[in-house]
A tleap script that builds the chain and sets N, CA, C and O, in Angstrom:
source leaprc.protein.ff14SB
mol = sequence {
  NMET ASN ALA TRP LEU GLU PRO GLY THR ARG
  ALA GLU PRO GLY ALA VAL TRP GLN PHE GLU
  ARG LEU GLY TYR PHE VAL ALA ASP ARG GLU
  ASP SER THR PRO GLU ARG PRO VAL ILE ASN
  ARG ALA VAL THR LEU ARG ASP THR TRP CALA
}
set mol.1.N position { 11.480 10.022 22.012 }
set mol.1.CA position { 10.266 10.174 21.106 }
set mol.1.C position { 11.204 9.938 19.675 }
set mol.1.O position { 12.316 10.431 19.486 }
set mol.2.N position { 10.583 9.206 18.893 }
set mol.2.CA position { 11.087 8.927 17.349 }
set mol.2.C position { 10.104 9.528 16.508 }
set mol.2.O position { 8.931 9.571 16.879 }
set mol.3.N position { 10.474 10.003 15.395 }
set mol.3.CA position { 9.405 10.561 14.399 }
set mol.3.C position { 10.343 10.211 12.931 }
set mol.3.O position { 11.515 9.928 12.684 }
set mol.4.N position { 8.871 10.448 12.028 }
set mol.4.CA position { 9.628 10.238 10.648 }
set mol.4.C position { 9.332 11.669 10.055 }
set mol.4.O position { 8.320 12.272 10.412 }
set mol.5.N position { 10.247 12.226 9.120 }
set mol.5.CA position { 10.310 13.292 8.420 }
set mol.5.C position { 9.913 13.034 7.134 }
set mol.5.O position { 10.223 11.920 6.713 }
set mol.6.N position { 9.170 13.935 6.220 }
set mol.6.CA position { 9.036 13.695 4.982 }
set mol.6.C position { 10.552 13.755 4.276 }
set mol.6.O position { 11.443 14.442 4.776 }
set mol.7.N position { 10.719 13.099 3.267 }
set mol.7.CA position { 11.912 13.028 2.556 }
set mol.7.C position { 12.511 14.474 2.057 }
set mol.7.O position { 13.719 14.709 2.074 }
set mol.8.N position { 11.607 15.335 1.648 }
set mol.8.CA position { 11.921 16.794 1.407 }
set mol.8.C position { 12.101 17.404 2.378 }
set mol.8.O position { 12.666 18.457 2.082 }
set mol.9.N position { 11.869 17.291 3.734 }
set mol.9.CA position { 12.221 18.250 4.968 }
set mol.9.C position { 13.754 18.600 4.909 }
set mol.9.O position { 14.664 17.773 4.856 }
set mol.10.N position { 13.860 19.728 4.924 }
set mol.10.CA position { 15.333 20.150 4.972 }
set mol.10.C position { 15.628 20.749 6.766 }
set mol.10.O position { 15.382 21.824 7.312 }
set mol.11.N position { 16.189 19.599 7.210 }
set mol.11.CA position { 16.409 19.740 8.807 }
set mol.11.C position { 17.721 20.145 9.181 }
set mol.11.O position { 18.451 19.451 9.889 }
set mol.12.N position { 18.116 21.561 8.591 }
set mol.12.CA position { 19.295 21.971 8.712 }
set mol.12.C position { 19.535 22.691 10.105 }
set mol.12.O position { 18.662 23.359 10.659 }
set mol.13.N position { 20.958 22.464 10.673 }
set mol.13.CA position { 21.025 22.947 12.119 }
set mol.13.C position { 20.634 24.149 12.341 }
set mol.13.O position { 20.982 25.072 11.604 }
set mol.14.N position { 19.693 24.354 13.602 }
set mol.14.CA position { 19.047 25.736 13.660 }
set mol.14.C position { 17.658 25.720 13.335 }
set mol.14.O position { 16.864 26.343 14.039 }
set mol.15.N position { 17.168 24.868 12.029 }
set mol.15.CA position { 15.854 25.202 11.808 }
set mol.15.C position { 14.782 24.701 12.699 }
set mol.15.O position { 14.895 23.657 13.343 }
set mol.16.N position { 13.614 25.562 12.723 }
set mol.16.CA position { 12.482 25.568 13.747 }
set mol.16.C position { 11.322 25.035 13.253 }
set mol.16.O position { 10.933 25.375 12.136 }
set mol.17.N position { 10.671 24.196 13.963 }
set mol.17.CA position { 9.193 23.618 13.658 }
set mol.17.C position { 8.300 23.766 14.796 }
set mol.17.O position { 8.697 23.821 15.960 }
set mol.18.N position { 7.067 23.832 14.429 }
set mol.18.CA position { 6.060 23.480 15.171 }
set mol.18.C position { 5.209 22.181 14.782 }
set mol.18.O position { 4.479 22.027 13.802 }
set mol.19.N position { 5.516 21.250 15.866 }
set mol.19.CA position { 4.586 20.014 15.360 }
set mol.19.C position { 3.351 20.029 16.105 }
set mol.19.O position { 3.285 20.351 17.292 }
set mol.20.N position { 2.294 19.647 15.334 }
set mol.20.CA position { 0.841 19.917 15.976 }
set mol.20.C position { 0.698 18.990 17.292 }
set mol.20.O position { 0.902 17.787 17.454 }
set mol.21.N position { 0.258 20.036 18.194 }
set mol.21.CA position { -0.238 19.536 19.713 }
set mol.21.C position { 1.048 19.012 20.321 }
set mol.21.O position { 0.904 18.301 21.316 }
set mol.22.N position { 2.208 19.227 19.916 }
set mol.22.CA position { 3.386 18.743 20.870 }
set mol.22.C position { 4.307 19.751 21.492 }
set mol.22.O position { 4.758 19.758 22.637 }
set mol.23.N position { 4.532 20.759 20.329 }
set mol.23.CA position { 5.194 22.257 20.787 }
set mol.23.C position { 6.409 22.391 19.800 }
set mol.23.O position { 6.677 21.676 18.834 }
set mol.24.N position { 7.069 23.475 20.283 }
set mol.24.CA position { 8.175 23.958 18.859 }
set mol.24.C position { 9.490 23.150 19.320 }
set mol.24.O position { 9.968 22.967 20.440 }
set mol.25.N position { 9.918 22.711 17.964 }
set mol.25.CA position { 11.147 21.769 17.842 }
set mol.25.C position { 12.258 22.726 17.258 }
set mol.25.O position { 11.989 23.767 16.659 }
set mol.26.N position { 13.513 22.270 17.493 }
set mol.26.CA position { 14.615 22.923 16.780 }
set mol.26.C position { 15.776 21.711 16.392 }
set mol.26.O position { 16.043 20.778 17.149 }
set mol.27.N position { 16.376 21.924 15.105 }
set mol.27.CA position { 17.232 20.865 14.788 }
set mol.27.C position { 18.504 21.243 15.507 }
set mol.27.O position { 18.832 22.430 15.503 }
set mol.28.N position { 19.278 20.315 16.147 }
set mol.28.CA position { 20.413 20.431 16.975 }
set mol.28.C position { 21.444 20.749 16.218 }
set mol.28.O position { 21.642 20.094 15.195 }
set mol.29.N position { 22.336 21.859 16.590 }
set mol.29.CA position { 23.265 22.242 15.630 }
set mol.29.C position { 24.416 21.804 15.833 }
set mol.29.O position { 25.270 22.155 15.019 }
set mol.30.N position { 24.799 20.971 16.879 }
set mol.30.CA position { 26.082 20.038 16.949 }
set mol.30.C position { 25.983 18.378 16.260 }
set mol.30.O position { 26.891 17.794 15.669 }
set mol.31.N position { 24.806 17.941 16.505 }
set mol.31.CA position { 24.830 16.549 16.371 }
set mol.31.C position { 23.586 16.284 15.161 }
set mol.31.O position { 23.248 15.132 14.888 }
set mol.32.N position { 23.036 17.333 14.565 }
set mol.32.CA position { 22.225 17.086 13.117 }
set mol.32.C position { 22.913 17.011 12.054 }
set mol.32.O position { 23.725 17.916 11.857 }
set mol.33.N position { 22.795 15.954 11.099 }
set mol.33.CA position { 23.457 15.917 9.856 }
set mol.33.C position { 21.965 15.794 8.820 }
set mol.33.O position { 20.808 15.530 9.148 }
set mol.34.N position { 22.559 16.105 7.482 }
set mol.34.CA position { 21.419 15.848 6.455 }
set mol.34.C position { 20.827 14.582 6.502 }
set mol.34.O position { 19.624 14.382 6.334 }
set mol.35.N position { 21.835 13.558 6.775 }
set mol.35.CA position { 21.314 12.314 6.442 }
set mol.35.C position { 20.867 11.758 8.045 }
set mol.35.O position { 20.224 10.708 8.029 }
set mol.36.N position { 21.083 12.229 9.123 }
set mol.36.CA position { 20.503 11.822 10.301 }
set mol.36.C position { 20.113 13.182 11.047 }
set mol.36.O position { 20.949 13.694 11.791 }
set mol.37.N position { 19.077 13.677 10.896 }
set mol.37.CA position { 18.501 14.775 11.765 }
set mol.37.C position { 18.505 14.831 13.209 }
set mol.37.O position { 17.922 13.805 13.561 }
set mol.38.N position { 18.814 15.413 14.116 }
set mol.38.CA position { 18.432 15.217 15.479 }
set mol.38.C position { 17.867 16.479 15.986 }
set mol.38.O position { 18.515 17.505 16.191 }
set mol.39.N position { 16.503 16.302 16.185 }
set mol.39.CA position { 15.400 17.361 16.573 }
set mol.39.C position { 15.132 17.479 18.047 }
set mol.39.O position { 14.575 16.520 18.581 }
set mol.40.N position { 15.458 18.540 18.790 }
set mol.40.CA position { 15.267 18.634 20.138 }
set mol.40.C position { 14.077 19.524 20.491 }
set mol.40.O position { 14.001 20.596 19.891 }
set mol.41.N position { 13.109 19.205 21.418 }
set mol.41.CA position { 11.997 19.922 21.847 }
set mol.41.C position { 12.680 21.317 22.635 }
set mol.41.O position { 13.489 21.337 23.563 }
set mol.42.N position { 12.105 22.342 21.975 }
set mol.42.CA position { 12.402 23.585 22.720 }
set mol.42.C position { 11.316 24.125 23.784 }
set mol.42.O position { 11.636 24.499 24.912 }
set mol.43.N position { 10.095 24.123 23.330 }
set mol.43.CA position { 8.790 24.678 24.211 }
set mol.43.C position { 7.780 23.415 24.022 }
set mol.43.O position { 7.620 22.804 22.966 }
set mol.44.N position { 7.190 23.173 25.152 }
set mol.44.CA position { 5.963 22.199 24.995 }
set mol.44.C position { 4.812 23.024 25.231 }
set mol.44.O position { 4.786 23.926 26.068 }
set mol.45.N position { 3.919 22.720 24.525 }
set mol.45.CA position { 2.527 23.450 24.302 }
set mol.45.C position { 1.772 22.948 25.729 }
set mol.45.O position { 1.818 21.847 26.279 }
set mol.46.N position { 1.235 23.880 26.020 }
set mol.46.CA position { 0.142 23.642 27.280 }
set mol.46.C position { -1.241 23.056 26.818 }
set mol.46.O position { -1.952 23.475 25.905 }
set mol.47.N position { -1.448 22.042 27.616 }
set mol.47.CA position { -2.798 21.013 27.179 }
set mol.47.C position { -3.585 21.329 28.398 }
set mol.47.O position { -3.289 20.917 29.519 }
set mol.48.N position { -4.687 22.146 28.096 }
set mol.48.CA position { -5.738 22.275 28.897 }
set mol.48.C position { -7.085 21.718 28.747 }
set mol.48.O position { -8.092 22.116 29.333 }
set mol.49.N position { -6.999 20.712 27.866 }
set mol.49.CA position { -8.148 19.800 27.272 }
set mol.49.C position { -8.639 19.020 28.305 }
set mol.49.O position { -9.835 19.005 28.595 }
set mol.50.N position { -7.662 18.271 28.968 }
set mol.50.CA position { -8.086 17.123 29.771 }
set mol.50.C position { -8.372 17.730 31.085 }
set mol.50.O position { -8.760 17.027 32.018 }
savepdb mol mol.pdb
quit
């Protein structure tokens, strides 16, 4: 999955986010750089709507 981040987003290694309806994500501690953040999904949200 590819994503676009707002220019002001600080994707420092270990930073954690929840992306709406997708799950919880964390910036990779080894491969992420300020110029090219690598963000991995840590937890998938359960979808019971369908």
